[in-house]
N, C-alpha and C positions, 0 to 999 in steps of 0.2 A: 558281691554287691554290684548291681548294674545301675549306672547313672547316665541319663541322657545328657545332662550338663554337669560337668565336673567343676565345682567351684575352686578346686585346688589348682587347676591348670589354666582356666580361662582368665584373660585380662580384661580390664574395663575398656569398653568401646562405646562410641556414640555413632549411631547410624541414622539415615534419613527416616527410617521407619519407627524408630523408638530409642529407648535407652536400656542398656544393660550395664549395671554396675556389679562388680564381682567382689565376693568376700570369701574368706575362709579362715578358720583359726590356724591353718598351716601356711598361709601365704604371707609373704613379707609386706610390710607397710611402712608408713611414715610414723615418726614419733617414737619408734622403738617397740611398740606393742603390735602384735599381729592384728590385722583388721578383724572385726567381729567379736573379739574377746571381751571387750567392754560393753557390748550391746546387751541391753536388757529390755524385755517387753514392758516392764514396770515403768521405765523412763519414757518410752514412747506413749504408753497409756496415759501417763500424767499429762503429757502435752495435749493429747486428744481430749481428755476430760476438761482441761483448762478452757477449752473453747466450746464446751457443751455439746460435742458432737455425738455423744451417746444418749442424749436426752430425746424422749419420744417427740414425734411431730404428728399429732393426731389430725390436724387440718390437712397436712400434706397427704396423708393416707386416705382421708375422706375423699379428697380430690382424685386420688389414684383409683380407689374403688368405684367412684362415680364414673370416671372415664372408662374403666374396664367394662362396667355394666353397659354404658352407652355404646361401646363398640359392638358388644354382643347383640344388643337390641337393634342396632342398625342392620346387622346381618339378618336377624329374624324378620325385620320389616321387608328387606329385599327378598328374602326367601318366600314369604307369603305373597308379595306383590308379583313376582315373576311366574309363579305357578309352574305348570308343566313346560319347562323350557330347558334347553341345554346350556343356556346362560347361567343356570344354577351351579354349574361347575365353578364359575367365578365366585359365587357365594360360598361354595365349599372351601375354596382357597382362603377366602376372607375369614371363615369360621375357624379354619386351621390356625391362622395367624392369631385370632382372638383367643383360642385355647392356649397358645403359647404365652400370650400376654397374661392370661388368667393364672398361669403357673407362677408368675412373680408374686401374685397375691398370696397364694398358699405358702410359697417359699418364705416370704417376709413374716407372715403370720406364725409359721413354724419356728422361726428364729426369735420370736418375741420382739422383733424390731418394729412391729406395727402396734401391738398391744402387749402389756405385761400380764394382763389377765389371761389365764389359760382358757377360760370358757369362751371369751371373745375370740381368741386366736383359733381355738378349735372350731368355732362356728364358721369363721372365714375359711379355714382349712378344709373342712368337710364339704362346704358349698363349692369352693373353687376346685378342690381336688377330686372329691368323689362325684359330685353332681355335674359339674361342668365338664370334667375330663374323664370320669370313670376310673380314677386312680385311687388307691388306698392312701389317704393322708396319714393314717396311723403308721402304716408300714414305712412310708417315706420319711417321716420324722425320725424314726429309729435308725433307718438306713443312712440318712443324711448326717445325723449327728455323729455316727461312727466314722463317716468319711471326713468330717471336719476335724475330728480328733487326730486322725493319722492319714492325711492326704498323701496319695501316691506311695503308700507302703504296700508292698506286694502281698503281705499276709494280713494286714489289719484294715486296709481300705476296701470296703465292699464294692465300691465303684470299679475297682481293678478286677475283682474276682468275677463279676457278673457279665463281663464282656466276652464276646467270641474272639475278638482280636487279642493279641498278646502284647505286653509291654516289656517283657523280658523272655529270653529263649527258654528259661526254666519252666515257663507256663505251657510250652508247646506239648509236653508229654501228656497233659490232661485233655487235649483236644481230640475229638473223635470224628470220623466220617467227613461230612461236608465242611466241618469246622476247620480241618486241616487245609482244605482248598482255600477257604476264606483267609486264613492266616498267611498263606503264600503270597496272596495279592491284596493284603489288608490295607495298603496305602490308598487303594482305590475303592475296594469293596466296603471299607468302613463307612465311607460317605454314602455309597449306594444303598447299603442296608439300613440307613437311618430311616427309610420309609416305614420300617417295621417298629420303630422305637416306641410310638404311642401304643401300638397293639401289645408289644412285649410288656410295657408297664401295666396295662390293663389286665393282662394275663397274670402277671405277678400279683396284682391286687387280689384276684380271686384265690390264688394259692395262699397268700398271706392271711386272708380272712378265714378261709376254711381250715387253715393249718394252725389257727389260734395265735397268730403272731401280732395281733392288734389288740388295743385296750377295749375297743367298742366294736366287736365283730358284727353284732346284730345291726347296730346303727349304720355302720359302713355298708353292710350288705344291702340293707333296705334302700339307702340313698343311691347306691350304684344301680340296683335293679330298677328303681324309679327312673333314673336317668336313661337307662337302656330302653325301657318301655316308651317313654316320651319321645326320645330321639328317633328311634327306629320307626315308631308308630307314625310320627309326623312326616318323616321322609317318605315312607311308603304310601301314606294317605294322600299326600299332595302330588307326588311325582309318579311317573310310570315305573314299573319294576326295574327296568334297565337303568333309567335315570337315577333311581334311588340307590342302586348298587354302586353306580359310578360316583354319585355324590359322597357316599360313605367312604369309598376307597380313596377318593381325592382328598377329602377332609382329613382322614387318618394319616395319609402319606405326607401331606403338607405339614401337619402338626408334628409328626414324627421327625421330619427333617429339621423343622424349626427347633424342636427340643435339642436334637443332636448338635446342630450348629451353634446353639447357645452354650452348651456344656463342653463341646470338644476342645476349644482353645484354653479352657481354664487350667488344665493340669497336664494334658497329654504332651509328652516330650520334655517334661520338666524333671526335676530331681526325683529319683526313685530310691527307696530304702527297702531293706529285706531283713529277715530274721525275727526272732521272738521278742526283741526289745526295740524300743524307739531310740534312734541314734542322734536325734536333733532336739534342741529345746524348742519351746513353743514359737518363739519369734522366727528363728531360722526355718523351722518346720513349715510354717505357713508361707513365708516369703520365698524360699528357694523352690518350693513345689508349685507356685502359682504364676500364671502369666496374665498380665493386664493387656487389654486392647485400648489403644490410645483413645481418650474420651472426646466426645462431641455431643451435641444435643441429639443427633440421630442415633449415634452408638448407644448413648445412655438409655434412650427409649427402646431401641430394638433389643438390647441385652438386659433391660430391667435393672441396671446397676451392676450386673454380674461381670461387666467388662472391668470393673474395679475388683478383680478377684483377689488380689493381694490383701487389700483393705478389708474386703468382706470376710476373708478367712481370719484375719487378725482380730476383727471386731464383728462377730456374727450378728450381734444384737443391734448394730448401728443402723439407724434409718437410712434408706436408700439415698435420700437427699443430702446426707452428710458425707457420703463417700468421696465426693470430688475434693472437698477440703482435706479429708483424711489422707487422700492420696498425696497431696502436697506435703503434708507433715511427714508421712511415711517415707517418701522419696528423700526428703531432706535428712531424715534420721539415718536411713540406710547409707546415704552418701557419706555422712559423718563417720559412720562406723565401718564402712567398707563392705557392707552386705550387698550381695548381688540382688538387684531389683530389675525384673525383666518386664519390659513393656514394648509392644510392637503395634504396627498398624493392622487393620482388618484383614487384608489378604495375606500378609506375611504370617499371621497367626495360624492360618490353615495350611500354609506351605510348610511351616515348622512341624505341625502335627503329621502331615503326610510324609515328610522326610523322616521323621522319627519312626513311624510305623514301617516305612520301607526299609530303613536300616536294621530294625529289629528282626524283620522277616528275611533279610538277605541270606543269613547262614542256612535257613531252611530251603530257600530256592536253590541254593548252591549244593545242597545235599550234605552239608557238614553237620547238620542237626536233624535227627530223625526221630 
């Protein structure tokens, strides 16, 4: 088993960038009982429910949907107002940002934290996923649910398997051709290649729909096709051909990087598991594999609440607005039970990801793994 952070050997520390508390059922503690042994998700859940943090907040999400729509409409107004101008590349950057913000809408809808009604959730998901971004919402829900069940498990987490970079040297044997070069220098190339992230997800959407991996293949195909026709048609109708190509490339690249920068700190470099069976219970599975980014109004907006990754994984159906208070309760509970809770600042989160990727690929660069 390969683990980026071993809870059996790390001790609790406080740093200027965040908090790391450590637990393990094998570590010594106070009061005679090893830390973590008496921790139960049911007890933490009881505290969360007592404050009503799992209750839906329809007014909050009505505001979020209105804000997201307003951001997109502002971009469209600028797009039509500028006409044939290279200033349109700034609009492309803005629309890439708006697409990333739109992903939070389909994300929360898919987790039923926005609506409990499947029809309403699907409507939001198909619009923001398929129509706004050209991504298969149906594929994403299935993929993401499996990730939530077994985060950072080398065999059970699909987010681990679909990446070119590796998180354990055992994965290197399956890499071919240019992938081997990427792995050797993955601490840098991982971030560089994020420009392709949106394109890769759109390509996956086509494969999933044509491969029968979605519940509504016809609906999803029609919505994605309509989106492509409208998007490409408007860009080439209003702009010169060169400007149109540049606009599409910039928008795709910016959104791809935004996607990757949102998701990279969540689990990369955290606890890994391997094998045919899950080795951690639900509470430790979610806490030990997740990294929080210290919250602020700016961070909460940029990350759409995913900077509270620990709490989001513990309570996937929790409305985004409740995550801040859930963080306080979860940190208190983890401190009481000696469970490692990892939270760092914005820049440190990416330094940790890069350092982990660099360390994993070191034996390959040194030639000890071929």
